[in-house]
N, C-alpha and C positions, 0 to 999 in steps of 0.2 A: 956161557958154554954152548957150543953148537949142539943141535939135537942129533940124536942117533939116526943113521940112515933108515932103519926100519920105522922109526917114529915119523919121519918125513913122508915115507911111503904110505903109512897109515892115514896121515892127515890128508894127503892127496886123494886117497881112495874114498875117505869119508866125504870130502868135498865133491868128488864125482858122483857119489851115490846120492847126495842131497840134490845136486843139480839134475840128475836123472829123475829123481822122484818129483821134483818141482816141474820139470818139463812134462812128465807123464800126467800130472794133475792138471796142468794147463791144457793139454790135449783133450782130456776128458771134459773139462769145462767148455772148451770150444766145440767139442762134439755135441754136447747137450744143447748148446745154443744153435748150432747149424742144423742139426737133425730136427730140432723143434721148428725152425723156420722153413726148411726145405724138404724135410722128410729124409729118411735114411738113404733112399735111392737117388736123391737129388744132391748128395754131397760126395765129393771124391776125396781120396787120400791127399791129393794136392791141395784141396780146399782146407783140409784140417791142418796141414803143415803151414800153409800161408797164414792161417788165423793165429798161429803162435810164432811166426817169424822163422820157420825152417822150411826146407824143401820137402816135397812129397816123400822121396826115398828116406829121408831122415826119420819119418814117422815109424818106419819099420824097425828102428832101433828099440822102440817101445812096444809096438803091437805088430803081430805078423799079418794082419789083414784089417780091413774096415769092419768086418764082422767081429773081430776080436775087440775092437774099440767099443762097439755097441754092447758086447757081452760084459766087458769090464765096467762100463757105465751102469748097466742095469743090475748086474750082480752086486756091484759095490754098494749101490744105494739100497738094495734089498737087504744086504747084510747089515748095513748101518741101521736100517729101520728095526730089524730084529734085535740087534744088540741094544739099541737105545730103548726099545719097548720092554725088553727083559729087565734092563736096569731100572726103569721107572717102576715097573710092577713090583720088583723086589725091594724097592727102597721106601715104599709108602707104608703107613701104619695100619691102614685098613682098606677094604675093597673100594669104598667110595673115593677115597683119596687116590688110590691107584688108578681108577678109571678116569677121574678128572685129570690126573697126570698124563695118562695115555692120550687123552683128547688134546691136551695142550701140546704135548710132544708132536703129535701127528699134524696139528694145525701149524706148528712152527716149521715142520718139514715142508708142508705144502706151500707155505708162503715164501720159503727160501729157495724152493726147487721147482718152480712152475715149468721150466723147460724139460726137466727130467720126467715130469708127469706127462707132458705132451708126447715125449718120445716113447715112453712106456705104452701109452694108450694106442699110439699109431704104429709103432715099429716092433713091438714085442715079437710078433710073428716072423720077423726077419731074422731072428736068432736061429742058429743051428740047434738041432733037437737037444743035444746034450746040455748046451748052455741054457736053453729054455727050461729044461727040467730043473736045473739048479735054481733059477730065478723063481719058478713056481713053487718049489719046495720051501725056499726061504720065505716066500710070501704066505704060504699056508701055515708055516710055523708061527709067523708073526700074527696071523689071525687067531691062532690058538692061544696066544698070550692074552689077547682081548677076551676070548671066550672063557678062559680060566678065571679072569677077574670078574666078568659078568656073572658067571655061575655062582659066585659068592654073594652077589647082590640079588640075583633072581634065581634062587634055588629051585623054584617050581618049573622053570623053563628048561626044555631039553637042549642039547648041544646044537641041533640044527636050527632051532629058533634063535639061539644066541648068535650063531654065525650070520643069520639074516640081519640082526641088529648091527653087528660089527660092520658088515658090508654096506649097510645103509649109511652108517656114519662115515665110512671111507668115501662113499660116493659123494656125499655132501661136501666133505672137506676137499677132496681131490677135484671138484668141479671148478674151483676158483681160477685155475689157469685158462679155462675155456670161457669163463663168464665175465672176466674183467679185461677190458680193452687196454692195451699198453699205453695208448695215448691219453687215457683218462683214468689214471690210477686212483683207487679209493684209498682213504687213510688206512694204514695198516692196522692201527689199534682198533678201528671200527670193524674192519674185516675180521680180525682175530677174535674179537668179542662175539660177533655174530656167528662165526663158524663154530666156536666152542659151544654157544648156546644151542644152535641147531643140532649139532652132533649129540649133545647131551640129551636133547629132547627125543631124538631118534633112538638112542640107546635105551631110554627109560620109558618109551611110549607104552601105554596100556594096550 
């Protein structure tokens, strides 16, 4: 039996939506790579389009400017970190398991997203003020997830001290994109283990 016209239209719309989402994700992946290699100011809309096989003007179907691409990239990853961190903290049985889970989660993020870390470190200040405020708010909230877990392990420490510990761990973990040369990659298992041990030591240092 032939499908109803409205069903066919719905299927076509769903297909277009999926294709649009896939193209948008590809553009963000390309932006992370190109911005990391050349810097935000060294990449054009045409470069982004070419990287995914479309024209420069076609990029505007997904983002209204190059700044919007950067904002989507950094806002998206900051939201993902926050969501993931909250899920880890809420799903563990005790504070130590939660903190070890957060360390493993952030190490996994750093190893999978070295380009995004480079872009954040170098090009965060290129964001418009409103977008920058959103990213920084998400990141501060993510830090507080760690602080809340640390406070249960180190009840004698005040919040400011706990934030120092959290940022020390972030600094260690997020340094890997800058310290490992792409032509001489280290074994991921070795890197993961080292990062987790070093982060844990920074968090629990006397």
